[in-house]
C-alpha positions in Angstrom: -3.3 29.2 -4.3 -0.3 27.6 -2.7 3.2 29.3 -2.8 6.2 27.2 -3.4 8.8 26.6 -0.7 12.2 27.6 -1.1 14.9 25.0 -1.9 15.5 22.8 0.8 19.2 22.1 1.8 20.2 18.5 1.4 18.8 16.2 4.2 21.1 14.2 6.3 18.8 11.0 6.1 18.3 7.8 4.3 17.9 4.1 5.7 20.9 2.0 6.5 19.7 -0.7 4.6 19.5 1.5 1.5 15.7 1.8 1.5 13.8 5.0 1.5 13.9 6.9 5.1 10.3 7.4 5.4 10.5 9.8 8.0 12.9 11.9 5.8 10.2 11.6 3.1 7.7 12.9 5.4 9.5 15.9 6.2 10.5 16.8 2.7 6.8 16.6 1.5 5.7 18.5 4.2 8.4 21.2 3.6 7.3 21.6 -0.1 3.9 19.8 -0.5 3.4 21.4 -4.0 6.6 21.0 -5.3 7.9 17.9 -3.7 4.9 15.7 -3.0 5.3 13.5 -6.0 8.9 13.9 -7.5 11.7 11.4 -6.5 14.1 12.4 -3.8 17.4 11.5 -3.1 18.5 11.7 0.5 22.3 11.8 1.4 23.4 9.7 4.7 27.3 9.4 5.4 28.3 10.0 1.6 25.6 7.7 0.3 22.6 8.4 -1.8 19.2 6.9 -1.1 16.3 7.2 -3.3 12.8 7.7 -2.2 10.4 7.1 -5.1 8.2 9.4 -6.7 4.6 8.8 -7.9 5.0 6.9 -11.0 3.7 3.4 -12.6 6.7 1.7 -11.4 6.1 2.6 -7.8 2.4 1.5 -8.0 3.4 -1.9 -9.8 6.1 -2.6 -7.1 3.9 -1.5 -4.2 0.6 -2.9 -5.2 1.4 -5.1 -8.5 1.7 -8.6 -6.5 0.2 -7.5 -2.9 -3.3 -7.9 -1.7 -3.9 -4.9 0.3 -6.9 -4.6 2.7 -7.5 -1.0 3.7 -9.8 -0.5 6.9 -11.0 2.7 8.3 -12.8 6.0 8.2 -13.4 8.6 5.6 -9.5 9.6 5.5 -8.5 6.1 4.1 -12.1 5.8 1.9 -10.5 9.0 0.2 -7.0 7.2 0.0 -8.5 4.2 -1.5 -10.3 6.1 -4.1 -7.2 7.9 -5.3 -5.3 4.6 -5.3 -7.9 3.0 -7.4 -7.9 5.9 -10.0 -3.9 5.8 -10.3 -4.1 1.9 -10.6 -6.7 2.1 -13.5 -5.0 4.9 -15.0 -1.8 2.6 -14.9 -3.6 -0.2 -17.0 -4.7 2.5 -19.5 -2.8 4.5 -22.1 1.3 4.7 -21.1 2.5 8.0 -20.1 -0.3 10.0 -17.8 0.9 8.3 -14.7 4.4 8.6 -15.4 4.1 12.2 -16.0 2.8 13.0 -12.7 6.3 13.0 -11.0 7.1 15.9 -13.0 4.1 18.2 -12.1 3.2 20.2 -9.3 0.5 18.3 -6.7 -2.3 20.9 -8.0 -1.7 20.2 -11.5 -1.2 16.3 -11.0 -4.5 16.5 -9.0 -6.5 18.2 -11.5 -5.2 15.9 -14.4 -6.4 12.7 -12.6 -9.9 14.2 -11.5 -10.2 15.0 -15.2 -9.3 11.7 -16.5 -12.6 10.0 -16.6 -11.7 7.2 -14.4 -14.8 8.3 -11.9 -17.9 7.1 -13.0 -19.7 10.4 -12.6 -18.7 13.9 -12.0 -18.9 14.9 -8.3 -17.8 18.0 -6.6 -15.1 16.0 -4.4 -13.5 13.4 -6.5 -13.1 11.1 -3.6 -16.7 10.5 -3.3 -17.1 9.4 -7.0 -18.0 5.7 -5.9 -20.7 7.0 -3.8 -21.9 4.1 -1.0 -20.5 1.3 -3.1 -16.8 2.4 -1.9 -17.9 0.9 1.4 -16.9 -2.2 0.3 -15.2 -2.1 -2.8 -11.6 -3.7 -4.7 -9.5 -3.2 -7.4 -7.4 -5.7 -9.1 -3.9 -4.7 -10.4 -1.5 -7.0 -11.8 -1.5 -10.1 -9.9 -2.5 -8.1 -6.8 -5.6 -6.3 -5.4 -6.8 -3.5 -3.0 -9.8 -3.7 -1.0 -11.7 -1.1 1.2 -14.3 -1.3 3.9 -15.2 1.0 6.4 -15.8 -1.4 9.3 -13.7 -4.1 11.4 -16.8 -6.0 12.5 -16.6 -9.6 11.3 -13.3 -8.6 9.7 -11.7 -12.2 10.3 -14.7 -14.0 8.5 -15.6 -11.2 5.7 -12.4 -10.1 4.7 -9.4 -11.8 5.9 -10.2 -14.9 5.3 -12.2 -14.4 2.1 -9.9 -11.7 0.6 -6.4 -13.1 2.0 -4.5 -10.1 2.4 -0.8 -9.7 2.6 -1.1 -6.2 4.1 -3.6 -4.7 6.3 -3.8 -0.8 6.3 -5.8 0.3 9.1 -6.8 3.6 11.2 -9.2 4.9 13.5 -9.4 8.5 15.3 -11.5 11.2 14.0 -14.8 9.5 14.8 -13.5 9.0 18.7 -13.0 12.7 19.1 -15.5 15.4 20.4 -16.8 19.0 20.9 -19.6 18.1 23.5 -21.7 21.1 23.6 -20.7 22.4 20.2 -21.9 20.2 17.6 -20.1 17.0 18.3 -21.4 14.5 20.9 -19.1 12.2 23.1 -20.2 9.2 21.5 -16.5 8.0 21.1 -15.9 8.0 24.6 -15.7 4.1 25.1 -13.6 3.7 21.7 -11.4 6.3 22.8 -10.6 5.0 26.0 -9.8 1.7 24.4 -8.1 2.8 21.4 -5.0 0.7 22.0 -7.4 -2.6 22.7 -8.6 -1.7 19.2 -5.3 -1.8 17.6 -4.4 -5.0 19.3 -7.5 -6.6 18.1 -6.5 -5.9 14.4 -2.9 -7.2 15.2 -4.5 -10.4 16.8 -6.6 -11.0 13.6 -3.8 -10.1 11.4 -1.6 -12.7 13.2 -4.1 -15.4 13.5 -4.1 -15.5 9.7 -1.0 -16.9 8.4 -1.2 -14.7 5.3 -0.9 -11.5 6.5 2.9 -10.4 6.9 2.6 -6.6 7.8 0.0 -4.2 9.4 0.2 -0.3 8.6 -1.2 1.8 11.0 -2.1 5.2 9.7 -2.2 8.4 12.1 -5.2 10.2 12.6 -5.4 13.5 10.3 -4.2 16.7 11.2 -7.0 19.2 12.3 -6.6 22.6 11.3 -9.0 24.7 13.8 -8.3 28.1 11.6 -10.7 26.1 9.1 -13.5 25.7 11.6 -16.6 27.6 11.4 -19.3 27.9 14.3 -20.1 26.0 16.2 -16.7 24.1 16.0 -14.8 27.3 15.9 -16.0 28.5 19.3 -15.9 24.9 20.7 -12.3 24.5 19.6 -11.5 27.9 21.5 -13.3 27.0 24.7 -11.9 23.6 25.0 -8.5 24.9 23.9 -8.4 27.0 26.9 -9.5 24.7 29.2 -12.8 26.5 30.1 -14.0 25.2 33.2 -17.7 25.5 32.7 -17.3 23.8 29.0 -15.2 21.0 30.8 -18.0 20.6 33.4 -20.9 20.7 30.9 -19.1 17.8 28.9 -18.4 15.5 32.0 -22.1 16.0 33.1 -23.4 15.2 29.5 -21.0 12.5 28.8 -21.4 10.5 32.0 -25.1 10.5 32.0 -25.0 9.1 28.4 -22.6 6.3 29.4 -24.6 5.5 32.4 -27.7 5.4 30.0 -26.1 3.2 27.7 -24.4 0.9 30.5 -27.8 0.5 32.2 -29.1 -0.8 28.7 -26.4 -3.1 28.3 -24.8 -1.2 25.0 -21.4 -0.3 26.7 -19.3 -0.7 29.8 -19.8 1.9 32.6 -16.8 4.2 33.2 -15.8 6.2 35.9 -15.7 10.0 36.4 -12.0 10.6 36.0 -12.0 8.7 32.5 -14.9 10.9 31.4 -12.8 13.9 32.5 -9.9 13.0 30.6 -11.9 12.3 27.5 -13.6 15.7 27.8 -10.0 17.4 28.2 -8.0 15.3 25.8 -10.4 13.6 23.4 -11.4 16.9 21.4 -11.4 16.9 17.7 -8.9 19.6 17.6 -4.9 19.1 16.7 -4.3 18.5 20.3 -6.7 15.8 20.4 -5.0 14.3 17.1 -1.8 14.6 18.2 -2.8 12.7 21.4 -4.0 9.8 19.7 -0.9 9.8 17.6 1.3 9.7 20.4 -0.5 6.9 21.7 -0.5 5.2 18.3 3.6 5.5 18.2 4.2 4.2 21.8 1.5 1.2 21.0 3.3 0.3 17.7 6.6 0.4 19.5 5.6 -2.0 22.2 3.8 -4.3 20.1 6.5 -5.1 17.8 7.9 -7.7 20.4 4.5 -9.4 20.9 4.0 -10.2 17.1 7.4 -11.1 15.8 5.8 -12.6 12.6 4.3 -9.3 11.7 6.1 -6.0 10.1 4.7 -3.1 11.6 4.5 0.4 10.2 3.0 3.9 10.8 1.8 5.8 7.8 2.6 9.5 9.2 0.4 11.4 6.8 -0.4 13.5 9.6 2.7 15.5 9.1 2.3 15.6 5.5 -1.2 17.4 5.7 -1.1 21.6 5.7 -4.0 23.7 6.1 -3.9 25.4 2.7 -5.0 21.9 1.5 -8.4 21.5 3.5 -11.7 23.1 3.0 -13.1 25.8 4.9 -15.6 24.2 7.8 -13.9 21.0 7.2 -10.5 21.3 8.5 -9.4 17.5 8.8 -9.9 16.2 5.2 -7.1 16.8 2.6 -8.6 16.0 -0.8 -5.9 18.0 -2.7 -2.9 16.1 -1.0 -4.3 12.5 -1.7 -1.9 11.7 -4.6 0.8 12.8 -2.0 -0.4 10.2 0.4 -0.7 7.3 -2.1 3.2 8.3 -2.9 3.7 7.6 0.7 1.7 4.2 1.1 3.5 3.3 -2.1 7.1 3.7 -0.3 5.9 2.2 2.7 4.7 -1.0 0.9 8.2 -1.3 -1.2 10.0 -0.9 2.1 8.4 -4.2 3.1 10.8 -6.1 0.7 
């Protein structure tokens, strides 16, 4: 069970343009995820009251009802899509259910949606209810639509040109991280090194299509090492304390794999220093996630000037996520917080105007 947080003092926050201050909203949800994830927030700044909207039909219609939103990424965005789809379907159904969520605790609201019948078949994890079909799936809502795909290969021809999105939501992160020698290989080396190049490619694709007006980059999820079991638990400890033998073994193994793959023409060969840096900083731990998120923030700040036609946003759900909402042995997915993440994305989309 999750204990409610004590009442939070009035926040000195709010956008100067009268829109929700998204950083303040993230802080409010993170402060009290059980009681504050879904309800509206009035945030004060210089004597003004700024509304950050709660999760209800009105937010969903304004966020998704007239936009075409292309969601591209890993399982963390797949989960977000499945819960978004459920809410959009429920909003088109009998009135009252969705509008009542903002008055409920996060746990109660999540249980209500899970038992609402929008999942085609009962599954232990609600986000898996579409099965493999979710890897290329869409839902219409009003004059808008939301589409999810797991891959960015061929995205220009297959998705941007065919789906014609207004907004692209993108993430990559967890698949780049390793625990070499402890159950997770270093296959993400090249992608980790060229992380910014991948993000740049997303922007080039979006900018090359006149219909896309905004790109939202989602942070890499929080990683709760306290939920890990063997072998991840030991690996996280060894890498966390910079164990020399662990780092040396990683460098040898990853370097050998890279040279073999480069000889076969599958990847570019990288230097030993880059491999050592990946072994040290690219672990699937909170330190590794924080490193990617710091790189993301720097990239977005610098990219804004290169793409003046696009509005760029960061969806910082990392700072919303709490370890009590992840499963033991997982430590990086937060099924019980997906409604909060939909609410956050909704406020981001409505801030675009």
